[in-house]
DRENSE-707924 format. One record per residue (C-alpha): residue number from 1; residue in one letter; chain; z negated, y negated, x negated. Coordinates in nm, 4 decimals. Each point is the difference from the previous one (the first is absolute). Layout:
REM residues N
    i  aa  ch        c3        c2        c1
  NUM   A   A         Z         Y         X
...
//
This chain:
REM residues 331
    i  aa  ch        c3        c2        c1
    1   M   A  -10.7957  -11.1432   -7.4790
    2   V   A   -0.2058   -0.3134   -0.0325
    3   Q   A    0.2322   -0.3023    0.0104
    4   G   A   -0.0264   -0.3746    0.0334
    5   I   A   -0.2256   -0.0480   -0.3039
    6   A   A    0.1917   -0.3015   -0.1137
    7   N   A   -0.1338   -0.1889    0.3051
    8   W   A   -0.3657    0.0587   -0.0876
    9   N   A   -0.2057   -0.1804   -0.2574
   10   T   A   -0.1882    0.2028   -0.2724
   11   E   A   -0.3356   -0.0075    0.1838
   12   Q   A    0.1488    0.1053    0.3417
   13   T   A    0.2164    0.2754   -0.1724
   14   E   A   -0.3035    0.1400   -0.1785
   15   E   A   -0.2015    0.0216    0.3280
   16   W   A    0.2924    0.1538    0.1840
   17   L   A    0.0718    0.2626   -0.2648
   18   Q   A   -0.3755    0.0721   -0.0184
   19   S   A   -0.0209    0.0974    0.3602
   20   Y   A    0.2931    0.2385   -0.0373
   21   V   A   -0.1520    0.1723   -0.3095
   22   D   A   -0.3433    0.0230    0.1636
   23   D   A    0.1548    0.1830    0.2927
   24   W   A    0.2010    0.2356   -0.2311
   25   V   A   -0.3112    0.0892   -0.2156
   26   A   A   -0.1993    0.0745    0.3144
   27   F   A    0.2796    0.2181    0.1313
   28   Y   A    0.0572    0.2000   -0.3254
   29   R   A   -0.3691    0.0493   -0.0682
   30   K   A   -0.0032    0.2959    0.2322
   31   H   A    0.2493    0.1747   -0.2243
   32   T   A   -0.2638    0.0334   -0.2578
   33   T   A   -0.1204    0.3116    0.1752
   34   D   A    0.3228    0.1662   -0.0990
   35   G   A   -0.1000    0.0004   -0.3628
   36   E   A   -0.2771    0.0920   -0.2382
   37   V   A   -0.1649   -0.1764   -0.2979
   38   A   A    0.0730    0.1340   -0.3463
   39   S   A   -0.2220    0.2970   -0.0753
   40   Y   A    0.0836    0.0916   -0.3598
   41   I   A   -0.1791   -0.3006   -0.1382
   42   P   A   -0.3588    0.0384    0.1393
   43   V   A   -0.0874   -0.3654    0.0297
   44   L   A    0.3123   -0.0838    0.2005
   45   Q   A   -0.1235    0.2313    0.2647
   46   E   A   -0.2603   -0.2621    0.0885
   47   A   A    0.2567   -0.2420    0.1364
   48   D   A    0.0008   -0.0752    0.3715
   49   P   A    0.3183    0.1589    0.1353
   50   D   A    0.0172   -0.2527    0.2850
   51   N   A    0.0445   -0.3001   -0.2296
   52   L   A    0.3351   -0.1842    0.0190
   53   G   A    0.0962   -0.3460   -0.1189
   54   I   A    0.2762   -0.2090   -0.1404
   55   T   A    0.0598   -0.3247   -0.1892
   56   I   A    0.3340   -0.1732   -0.0128
   57   I   A    0.0430   -0.2912   -0.2423
   58   G   A    0.3271   -0.1989    0.0206
   59   K   A    0.1714   -0.2117   -0.2571
   60   N   A   -0.0024   -0.2691    0.2537
   61   G   A   -0.3814   -0.0097    0.0037
   62   I   A   -0.0653    0.1895    0.3179
   63   T   A   -0.2761    0.2640   -0.0244
   64   I   A   -0.0742    0.2582    0.2721
   65   R   A   -0.3129    0.2213   -0.0161
   66   S   A   -0.0883    0.2528    0.2647
   67   G   A   -0.2248    0.2974    0.0406
   68   D   A   -0.2340    0.1291   -0.2652
   69   D   A    0.1231   -0.2580   -0.2514
   70   S   A   -0.3191   -0.0365   -0.2089
   71   I   A   -0.0613    0.3672   -0.1151
   72   P   A    0.0547    0.0527   -0.3743
   73   F   A    0.1663    0.3233   -0.1139
   74   T   A    0.1425    0.1410   -0.3185
   75   M   A    0.3623   -0.0299   -0.0967
   76   Q   A    0.0631    0.3618   -0.0833
   77   S   A    0.3771    0.0605   -0.0263
   78   I   A    0.0783   -0.3597    0.0695
   79   S   A   -0.1171   -0.0687   -0.3520
   80   K   A    0.2984    0.1938   -0.1292
   81   V   A    0.2167   -0.2951    0.0722
   82   L   A   -0.2110   -0.2235   -0.2103
   83   S   A   -0.0299    0.2398   -0.2982
   84   F   A    0.3752    0.0374   -0.0002
   85   I   A    0.0477   -0.3757    0.0109
   86   V   A   -0.2473   -0.0426   -0.2903
   87   G   A    0.1855    0.2735   -0.1935
   88   C   A    0.3301   -0.1815    0.0375
   89   M   A   -0.1625   -0.3249   -0.1090
   90   E   A   -0.1585    0.1583   -0.3031
   91   R   A    0.2584    0.2458   -0.1197
   92   G   A    0.3230   -0.1224    0.1682
   93   V   A    0.2021    0.1303    0.2944
   94   A   A    0.2327    0.2201   -0.2106
   95   Y   A   -0.2927    0.1660   -0.1737
   96   M   A   -0.1784    0.0867    0.3246
   97   L   A    0.3169    0.1232    0.1802
   98   D   A    0.0803    0.2183   -0.2957
   99   R   A   -0.3310    0.1883    0.0567
  100   V   A   -0.0344   -0.0169    0.3801
  101   D   A    0.2898    0.0370    0.2433
  102   V   A    0.0568   -0.1931    0.3276
  103   E   A    0.1002    0.2829    0.2269
  104   P   A   -0.1788    0.1076    0.3237
  105   A   A   -0.1861    0.3361   -0.0787
  106   G   A    0.0365    0.1497    0.3498
  107   E   A   -0.3414    0.1676   -0.0611
  108   A   A   -0.3651   -0.0743    0.0691
  109   F   A   -0.1476   -0.2856   -0.2122
  110   N   A   -0.2208    0.2432   -0.1878
  111   S   A    0.2519    0.2725   -0.0475
  112   I   A    0.0171    0.1823   -0.3244
  113   I   A    0.2427    0.2868    0.0776
  114   H   A    0.3069   -0.2153    0.0021
  115   L   A   -0.0697   -0.1028   -0.3598
  116   E   A    0.0287    0.3576   -0.1255
  117   M   A    0.2449    0.1376    0.2514
  118   K   A    0.2568   -0.2716   -0.0626
  119   Q   A   -0.0680   -0.0375   -0.3709
  120   V   A    0.0183   -0.3745    0.0260
  121   K   A    0.0528   -0.2094   -0.3208
  122   K   A   -0.2426   -0.2655    0.1436
  123   P   A   -0.2019   -0.0460    0.3194
  124   F   A    0.2158   -0.0951    0.3033
  125   N   A   -0.1614   -0.3438    0.0510
  126   P   A   -0.3136   -0.1985   -0.0803
  127   L   A   -0.1328    0.0030    0.3583
  128   I   A   -0.0978    0.3687    0.0087
  129   N   A   -0.2910    0.1298   -0.1953
  130   A   A    0.1931    0.1617   -0.2852
  131   G   A    0.1987   -0.3140   -0.0513
  132   A   A   -0.3005   -0.2265    0.0371
  133   I   A   -0.2017    0.1974   -0.2524
  134   T   A    0.2890   -0.0182   -0.2438
  135   V   A    0.0215   -0.3756    0.0532
  136   T   A   -0.3730   -0.0421   -0.0672
  137   S   A    0.0377    0.1869   -0.3302
  138   L   A    0.2703   -0.2564   -0.0982
  139   L   A   -0.2260   -0.2993    0.0469
  140   E   A   -0.1189   -0.1666   -0.3143
  141   G   A   -0.3567    0.0530   -0.1097
  142   K   A   -0.2144    0.2722   -0.1735
  143   T   A   -0.2739    0.0150    0.2702
  144   S   A    0.0147    0.0091    0.3707
  145   D   A   -0.1456   -0.3525    0.0262
  146   E   A    0.2649   -0.1292   -0.2284
  147   K   A    0.2752    0.1586    0.2046
  148   L   A   -0.1484   -0.1165    0.3290
  149   K   A   -0.0555   -0.3594   -0.1122
  150   P   A    0.3642   -0.1194    0.0569
  151   I   A    0.0050    0.1524    0.3458
  152   L   A   -0.3184   -0.1937    0.0960
  153   E   A    0.1446   -0.3165   -0.1710
  154   L   A    0.3122    0.0309    0.2120
  155   L   A   -0.2014    0.0335    0.3131
  156   E   A   -0.2077   -0.3046   -0.1001
  157   D   A    0.3180   -0.2010   -0.0478
  158   M   A    0.1183    0.0880    0.3435
  159   L   A   -0.3256   -0.0103    0.1962
  160   G   A   -0.1952   -0.2662   -0.1849
  161   Y   A   -0.2897    0.2318   -0.0745
  162   R   A   -0.0473    0.3288   -0.1900
  163   P   A   -0.0722    0.2890    0.2357
  164   A   A   -0.2577    0.2617   -0.0965
  165   I   A    0.0175    0.3684   -0.0340
  166   N   A   -0.1977    0.1936    0.2577
  167   V   A   -0.2098    0.2135   -0.2226
  168   E   A   -0.0943    0.2499    0.2655
  169   V   A    0.3566    0.0663    0.0910
  170   Y   A    0.1087    0.0232   -0.3699
  171   E   A   -0.2730    0.2616   -0.0665
  172   S   A    0.0928    0.1882    0.3081
  173   E   A    0.3601    0.0180   -0.1053
  174   R   A   -0.0779    0.0730   -0.3654
  175   D   A   -0.2195    0.2918    0.1096
  176   S   A    0.2315    0.1448    0.2677
  177   S   A    0.3511   -0.0557   -0.1063
  178   M   A    0.0901    0.3505   -0.1260
  179   R   A    0.3576   -0.0403    0.1106
  180   N   A    0.0504   -0.3108   -0.2033
  181   R   A   -0.1484    0.1617   -0.3051
  182   A   A    0.2324    0.2879    0.0386
  183   I   A    0.2942   -0.2465    0.0264
  184   G   A   -0.1331   -0.1782   -0.3077
  185   Y   A   -0.0196    0.3252   -0.2040
  186   Y   A    0.3604    0.0961    0.0976
  187   L   A    0.1233   -0.3546   -0.0966
  188   L   A   -0.1778    0.0335   -0.3348
  189   E   A    0.1492    0.3479   -0.0632
  190   V   A    0.3549   -0.1290    0.0544
  191   G   A   -0.0505   -0.3079   -0.2077
  192   F   A    0.0181   -0.2665    0.2699
  193   L   A   -0.3310   -0.1639   -0.0802
  194   E   A   -0.0293   -0.2590   -0.2783
  195   S   A   -0.3777   -0.0355   -0.0089
  196   D   A   -0.3056    0.2272    0.0071
  197   L   A   -0.0209    0.1984    0.3217
  198   N   A   -0.3653   -0.0789    0.0664
  199   I   A    0.0553   -0.3788   -0.0465
  200   T   A    0.3175    0.0113    0.2131
  201   L   A   -0.1773    0.1708    0.2936
  202   E   A   -0.3085   -0.2170   -0.0349
  203   T   A    0.2248   -0.3117    0.0248
  204   Y   A    0.1909    0.1536    0.2898
  205   F   A   -0.3096    0.0788    0.1989
  206   K   A   -0.1343   -0.3585   -0.0694
  207   Q   A    0.3186   -0.1677    0.1090
  208   C   A   -0.0043    0.1932    0.3206
  209   S   A   -0.3583   -0.1036    0.0591
  210   I   A    0.0715   -0.3792   -0.0195
  211   E   A   -0.1453   -0.1472    0.3230
  212   V   A    0.2003   -0.2514    0.2075
  213   T   A    0.0412   -0.1305    0.3555
  214   M   A    0.2896   -0.0381    0.2398
  215   D   A    0.0311   -0.3594   -0.0990
  216   D   A    0.0400    0.1048   -0.3613
  217   L   A    0.2788    0.2426    0.0822
  218   A   A    0.1755   -0.2555    0.2071
  219   R   A   -0.0139   -0.2562   -0.2758
  220   I   A    0.1375    0.2476   -0.2574
  221   G   A    0.2751    0.0895    0.2529
  222   M   A    0.0858   -0.3662    0.0452
  223   I   A    0.0412   -0.0527   -0.3768
  224   L   A    0.2157    0.3119   -0.0244
  225   A   A    0.2066   -0.1092    0.2954
  226   N   A    0.0640   -0.3298   -0.1815
  227   D   A    0.1331    0.1876   -0.3123
  228   G   A   -0.3238   -0.0292   -0.1921
  229   E   A   -0.0543   -0.3672    0.0393
  230   D   A   -0.3030   -0.1526    0.1628
  231   P   A    0.1394   -0.2157    0.2800
  232   D   A   -0.2950   -0.2244   -0.0020
  233   T   A    0.0110   -0.0876   -0.3731
  234   Q   A    0.3626    0.0929   -0.0827
  235   E   A   -0.1466    0.1923   -0.2990
  236   E   A    0.1831    0.3156   -0.1082
  237   I   A   -0.2659    0.2679    0.0001
  238   I   A    0.2263    0.3034   -0.0180
  239   P   A    0.3461   -0.0191   -0.1546
  240   R   A    0.2705   -0.0021    0.2670
  241   Q   A    0.1766    0.3153   -0.1195
  242   V   A   -0.3265    0.1915   -0.0051
  243   A   A   -0.1047   -0.1229    0.3484
  244   R   A    0.3400    0.1091    0.1357
  245   I   A   -0.0250    0.3463   -0.1631
  246   A   A   -0.3545    0.0420    0.1482
  247   K   A    0.1250   -0.0972    0.3509
  248   A   A    0.2970    0.2545   -0.0332
  249   L   A   -0.2464    0.2704   -0.0950
  250   M   A   -0.2321   -0.0866    0.2806
  251   L   A    0.2857    0.0216    0.2546
  252   T   A    0.1286    0.3341   -0.1284
  253   C   A   -0.3187    0.1700   -0.1306
  254   G   A   -0.3031   -0.2029    0.1290
  255   M   A   -0.1048    0.2143    0.2998
  256   Y   A   -0.0072    0.3384   -0.1700
  257   D   A    0.2361    0.2579    0.1508
  258   A   A    0.0263   -0.2017    0.3114
  259   S   A    0.1717   -0.2807   -0.1843
  260   G   A    0.3453    0.0625    0.1468
  261   K   A   -0.1379   -0.0155    0.3619
  262   F   A   -0.1954   -0.3158   -0.0730
  263   A   A    0.3034   -0.1663   -0.1579
  264   T   A    0.2151    0.1008    0.3025
  265   Y   A   -0.2346   -0.0996    0.2755
  266   V   A   -0.1963   -0.2905   -0.1575
  267   G   A    0.2263   -0.1118   -0.2868
  268   I   A   -0.2232   -0.1947   -0.2219
  269   P   A   -0.1378    0.0802   -0.3539
  270   A   A   -0.3425    0.1344    0.0332
  271   K   A   -0.2586    0.2125   -0.1804
  272   S   A   -0.2824    0.2045    0.1457
  273   G   A   -0.3272    0.1341   -0.1324
  274   V   A   -0.2163    0.2905    0.1313
  275   S   A   -0.2867   -0.2432    0.0660
  276   G   A    0.2121   -0.1215    0.2833
  277   G   A    0.1516   -0.3150   -0.1494
  278   I   A    0.3617   -0.1057    0.0255
  279   L   A    0.1595   -0.2801   -0.2171
  280   A   A    0.3177   -0.1323    0.1409
  281   A   A    0.2404   -0.2707   -0.1270
  282   V   A    0.2509   -0.1550    0.2428
  283   P   A    0.2634   -0.1894   -0.1988
  284   P   A    0.1812   -0.3061    0.1620
  285   R   A    0.2646    0.0964    0.2566
  286   V   A    0.3067   -0.1700    0.1419
  287   R   A    0.0142    0.0148    0.3796
  288   E   A    0.1862   -0.2080    0.2528
  289   E   A   -0.3084   -0.0156    0.2314
  290   E   A   -0.3263   -0.1623   -0.0866
  291   L   A   -0.2646    0.2678   -0.0838
  292   P   A   -0.3489    0.0099   -0.1506
  293   F   A   -0.0229    0.0054   -0.3755
  294   L   A    0.3732   -0.0358   -0.0772
  295   D   A   -0.1054   -0.1485   -0.3395
  296   G   A   -0.1834    0.3255   -0.0794
  297   C   A   -0.3548    0.1168    0.0161
  298   G   A   -0.2553    0.2417   -0.1370
  299   I   A   -0.1822    0.2520    0.2198
  300   G   A   -0.3230    0.1903   -0.0571
  301   V   A   -0.1109    0.2808    0.2303
  302   Y   A   -0.3097    0.2139    0.0075
  303   G   A   -0.0454    0.3035    0.2113
  304   P   A   -0.1673    0.2975   -0.1718
  305   A   A    0.1061    0.2629    0.2498
  306   L   A    0.3013    0.1701   -0.1741
  307   D   A    0.2932    0.2057    0.1075
  308   D   A    0.0995    0.3232   -0.1649
  309   K   A    0.1912   -0.1865   -0.2699
  310   G   A   -0.2999   -0.2050   -0.1025
  311   N   A    0.0919   -0.3247    0.1720
  312   S   A   -0.2003   -0.2096    0.2429
  313   I   A    0.1202    0.1433    0.3276
  314   A   A   -0.0806   -0.3007    0.2257
  315   G   A    0.0958   -0.2390   -0.2756
  316   I   A    0.3525    0.1306   -0.0242
  317   R   A    0.0457   -0.0129    0.3742
  318   L   A   -0.1347   -0.3555    0.0097
  319   L   A    0.2380   -0.1085   -0.2872
  320   R   A    0.2893    0.1721    0.1757
  321   H   A   -0.0700   -0.1912    0.3151
  322   I   A   -0.0289   -0.3308   -0.1678
  323   A   A    0.3108    0.0554   -0.2082
  324   K   A    0.1995    0.0771    0.3136
  325   Q   A   -0.1338   -0.2943    0.2001
  326   W   A    0.0473   -0.2508   -0.2729
  327   D   A    0.3056    0.1655   -0.1652
  328   L   A   -0.1690    0.0226   -0.3462
  329   S   A    0.2346    0.2670   -0.1245
  330   I   A    0.1932   -0.0923   -0.3150
  331   F   A    0.2948    0.1905    0.1361
//
């Protein structure tokens, strides 16, 4: 573990931590060859599988960037966290949880068979496709642009700018996502959707196609780690209860059907996307020794080579290493 941080000033600490992270990114970059880029969305196949990078933003002002930190990518399933947060802010927590559960599915993120086999009364959680599509149907608005607007506004409140939709990725998803359309039709048949199916799916594909950077994910993670409050302005952007529920869902359901292993070996709330992004929120911890980011931090990772669960293969290994070295686990 890295110790003795209390004896360093902020500038020295940042330089010291930077050297560690640079070494770790260089080491884990070779693990990208163990994965493959997403193939079921054609445009995502164009990503460079060797890319790997990380941004860490601390509540204490320290920012660490390393690797391929300037490459934009689409949020994909990371956007499910935001749509759920917006739904809770619009409709209320009780309303949302009455229609979407908070239990791990134990199935692939795009599974449809468990819905019919288990005869569920509502989708298992909002971070798998069935739950996320249901959540999108619950958002206020009669058109996809009206439904999407509060998600973009929330991002603007957190990031200081409004990110754009990558139209090429959106059109690629819209034209190729037969599985999500099948899930949507099933949800419609059993009465889970509260808005028109086509509008719901259009909104869902657009939210997945919002383009961000690792810095953006790290800043979102920092605000979530701080229970929804911007540590720079002390403004409450997300209600505390909603932020805490979102973090609980990220911890238990955020890494698809590898969420249990991630919680065990990494131990921080996180959400992945098939573009290779990972959003992580490290809440403040109480430790006897001095360690980096004890006040909490947000982490953004990008590594488009995926494992068989749909998570960034090198990104997870990098996060696991950092979490162990700096004792980031919330447990």
